[in-house]
N, C-alpha and C positions, 0 to 999 in steps of 0.2 A: 355669655360671649360665644360659647361653642354653639348654642342653639342658633344664634344669629348667623354665624359662619355657615352652618349647615343649611340654613334657609337660603342664604345667598348662593351657595353652590347649587342647590336644587333649582333655584330660579335660572341661573346661568345654564345649567344642563337642559332645562326645559326650553329656554330660548334657542339653544343650539340645535336641539332636535327639531323644533318648529322650522328654523331657517334651513336646515339640511333637507327637510322634507318638502318645504315650500318651493325651493328652486327646481328640483326635478319635476314636481307637480306642475309648476308653471310652464316649463318647456314641453312637458307631455301634453298638456291641454292645448298649447299653441300648435304642436305638431298635428294633433287631431283636428283642430279647427281650420288649419291651413291646408288646402288641397295641394298635393305635390304637382298636379298638372299646371297650376298657376306658376309654381316655381320654375317649371320647364319653360313656360312662356316668358317669364321674367329674364331667363338666360338668353333669349334670342338677341343676337348682336345686331340691332337695327340702329340707324342714325337717330340722333335726338329729335330731328325734325319729323321723324316717322312715328313718334310716340309722345305727342304733346300732352294728351289727356287720355287717361285709361279708366274704364268702368268695367268691373267684373260682376258677373251674376252666376249663381249656382242653383240648380234644381235637381231633385232626386236624391237618392241615397248612395253614399260611397260604397256601401256593402250590398247594393242592388236589392234593397227591401222595397217591394212593390215596383219602384222605378229606379233604374240605374242613374248614376249622376251624369248630368250634362253641364259642362262648364262653358260659359260664354264670355268673351272679352270684346269690348268695343273700344277702338282707339281712333283718335283724331290725328291726322297727318297734315303737315303744312304744304306738302307738295302734291303734284298731280297724281291721279290714280295709277298712271303708267309707271312713274318713278317709284311710287310707294309699293306697288305690287312687286316690282323687281327687287326692291330692298328686302321685303319680307320673304320672298321665295329664295333669295340667296341666303338669308339668315337661317331659314328652315333647313336648307340643304347642308349648310355648315354644321348645324346642330344634329345631324343624323336623320332628319326626316327625308322620306322619299316620295316623289310624286305617285299618286294612286289613281290610275286610270280605271274608273269604276262607273257603272251606271246604276242609279242616276247621280250625276254630279254636275250641276246642282239638282236638287229634288224638284225645284220649281224654276221656271225661267227667271233669270236675274241679269240686270244690266251691270256692266263693268267686268272685272276679272274674277272668276270663280274657279278655284282649284281645290283638289282634295289630296291629302297627305296621310302617310302612315309611319309610325315608329313604335316598335315593340308592341305593347298591348293597347296602344292608343291610335285613334284616327282624328284627323283635324280637317275642318273645312275653312278655307281662307277666301273671304269675299272682300274685294277692294272696289269701291265705286265713288262717284261724286257725292259730296255732302248734300243733305236735304236742307235747303235754306228757307225755312218757313217760320215766320214770327210766332211766338207763343200765343195761345188764346187769351182773350181779354174778357173777364167776367163770364167765363164759360162759353163765350162765342168765338168762332174763328176770327182771327185778326184779318183785317183788310190789307192785302199785300199791295204796297204802293208801287208806282212805276218810276223808279229813280233813273238816273243816268246809267246806261248799260255798263259803262266802264266801272262805275262805283259798285254796281251790283256784282260784277265779276270779281272785284277785289274782296267783297264781303263773303262771297261763296267760294273763295279759293280753297285749295287743299283737297283732301279726300277723307273718306271714312272707311275704317277697317273693321271687319267682324271676323272673329275666330270662334269656332265651335269645336270643343274637344270631347270626344266620347270614348268609352271603353270599347275596344274592338269587338268584344264578345256581345255587346249590346247594340252594335251598329248593324242594322238589317242588311246593309250592303255587303257585309262580309259573309253572309249566308248564301246558299245556292239560290239563284234567281229563278222565278217561274219560267218554264220552257214551253214553247209552242210546237215542240217536236211532235209530229203526227203519231209517232210510235208510242208517245206517252199520253196524249190526249185522245187518241182514237179518231181524230178528225183532222183534216188538212185545213189549216187556217187560211191558206191561199190556194184554193182549188184551181185547177187548170180548166178554163172555159173554152168551149169550141167557138169557132168563128160565128156560128149561128146562135144568136142570143136566146132563141126559143128552143134550140135543140131539135131533135128529130121528132116530128109529130106522128102520132100513131094514127094510121088511116082509119076513118070511121067505116063501119060495115055498110055495104050497099044494100 
């Protein structure tokens, strides 16, 4: 009887230890797997119509092993790019982000509204544009885009697409000193002053 009671107590103690250790382990792994930058984006107070569908993507290492982490979020909005851009810019401002006037922003020419932001150790690129309404490929071949009624096509392609890229400021090249064309640094004047005569003064040939 005593042996059975001891065995039962040992089993209960083992189960308690496992449960007490499993809960912190679960939340610890969850914290490590979930990037805090996405939690910051989740806290943006945007209207429900501005965040209909969200897709997140991550590349690089959080500890900057080889490549630092790049967080990308793509969101579908039900309203126009202008209204959507205003909603996101207002939400970023309320959440402590500040507009970042930096070159290049964007790095490549882009249609729509493209703005850059900074907060603490993070930088954020916000790109709001019209959606790309292209049918998916069929059997590996591009689908033939029909020519429906213009009003119906406008309804199907309504709304806008939002892209946000979040980087560590220390890994963002735009936070570093940009190359300068100062003649005192390069030794050459990139924009030399030319005389009115495109050929300059000619040296007379000996007679």
